C-alpha positions, 0 to 999 in steps of 0.5 A: 504156495499150496497152488503151486504145488498142484501145478507140480503135482500134474507137471512133475512124476511121483517122487518129486510131488512127494517132495513138494507135498511134504515141503508144502505141508512143513511151510503150511506149519507155524514152525515152516513159516517161522523158518521161512520169514527167518531165511528171509530176514537172514538172507536180506540183511547177510545180501545188504551187509555184503553190498554195504561192504562193497559200496564202501570200497568203492567209495560211497561219494563215488557210487552216489556221483555215478547216479544217473542223472538223465530223465530219460533213465527214470522214464524208462524205470518208470515205464518198467515198473508198471509193465507187469501189473499193466499186461496182468491187468489184460490177463484178468480183463480176459479171464473174469471181465475185471476193469483194470481200474479195479484190479490195479491196486491188488496187482501193485500189492501182488507186485510187491508180495511176490518181489519183495517176500517170495515167488508166488506169495503174491499169488497167493494174495491175488487169490485171496483178493479175487475172493472177496472181490469178484463175483465168480464161484470159488471152482473157476477162481482157482482154476482160472488162476491156476492155468495162468500161472502155468501159462506165465510160469512157461512163457516166462522160461520159453523167453528167457531161454530164446533170448538168452539162447539167441545172445550165446549163439549170436556171439553178442554177449560173453559170460564171465568163467563163473557162470559159463557152465550156466550156458550149457545148463540153459541150453539142457533147459531148453531142450527139456522145456521142448519136450514138455511143452508138447507134453503139455499140447497133447495133455492139456485137457487133463491139465488146463481148464480153460478154452483154447482160444483163452489160453493162446490169448493169456500166453500171447499177454504174457509174452508181450509183457516179458518181452516189453520188460527186456526191452525196457530194462535194457533201454534204462541201461543203455540211457546210463553212459552213451560210451558203454558198448551194448554187448556190455549190456547185453551181457548184464542182462543174460546174467539177470535172465539167470537170477530171474530163473532162481525159484523162491529168491527174495530181493532179485534186485539186490542180488543183481546189484551184487552180481553186476559189481563181480562182473563189472570188470567181465562186462568193461563197465566201470565199477562206480556207474554201474553200482550207481546205476543198479544201486538207483534202480533199486532204491527207486523200486523198493521205495515205490514198493512202501508208497503204493503199498501204504497207498493202496492199503490204506484206500482198499481198507475201507473198501473192503469191508464196506463190501464185507457188509453190504455182502452180510446185509444182502445174505441177510435179506435174503435169509429172511 
């Protein structure tokens, strides 16, 4: 969270910076952490209750009977699930020459923190992990992670807006009336991003710490990650029902792009499930088919998150403890 505020301080004006600093100070207190935890719990419980009610109205037997049975769906989901940690592993290898086999457990746990708890909580965990496992100066770790966050966020916004504008202007999707205004909003955001990107390039020496070549390679890694996620998600959906036109899945993808841009939103998979059920008629997909598909994906993700988080926590604790003991012994020998 603190690194996010530093980014905001660099990019935005003084009023926004003041608001961010005050918010950050509040969230750093015990009361702020408690309020954030309560919000997360209340939001998740309310969302789960709402979805349970909606699924009950459809009929649990119909929803469970519409769960995807084709193996291609689960193969595509598996590739989709591991895409983010694999690409982020390439980024860490570029930044710190850290091999993927070493960073992969931490990146899987980072994924769980970011997806299930709160945006950037995974970044905070990754910084803590790097301090204890990467033999680099603290200043280098902070600046390289800060630059990586900025580049990742910028590429995420650019790819999302480019995909959204391409779908809208190409006439491939038709959004429900309640979401039409968001299209205009995205066009305005795209214009703002172009201006922001131009300013970033102009003042890059004041904002970024990494060399230009490294930043360009990071931008390529993150762009490839985002495009791969869009392609795999679309492939996963299209395997469910061959009779559904591609424009229907593209419409759902456009809504998912909007949901993914909402900051500090926990459990986005459940939000997509609720939103998809509301727009099933508009995109011409049978409600039980859409609910079964999104429910299966959500259950699979949460089950894998629980599995890998527990596994890597159990495995990494003795290793981390041994590493701390080894470093402590080295410091004692150096002192002697």
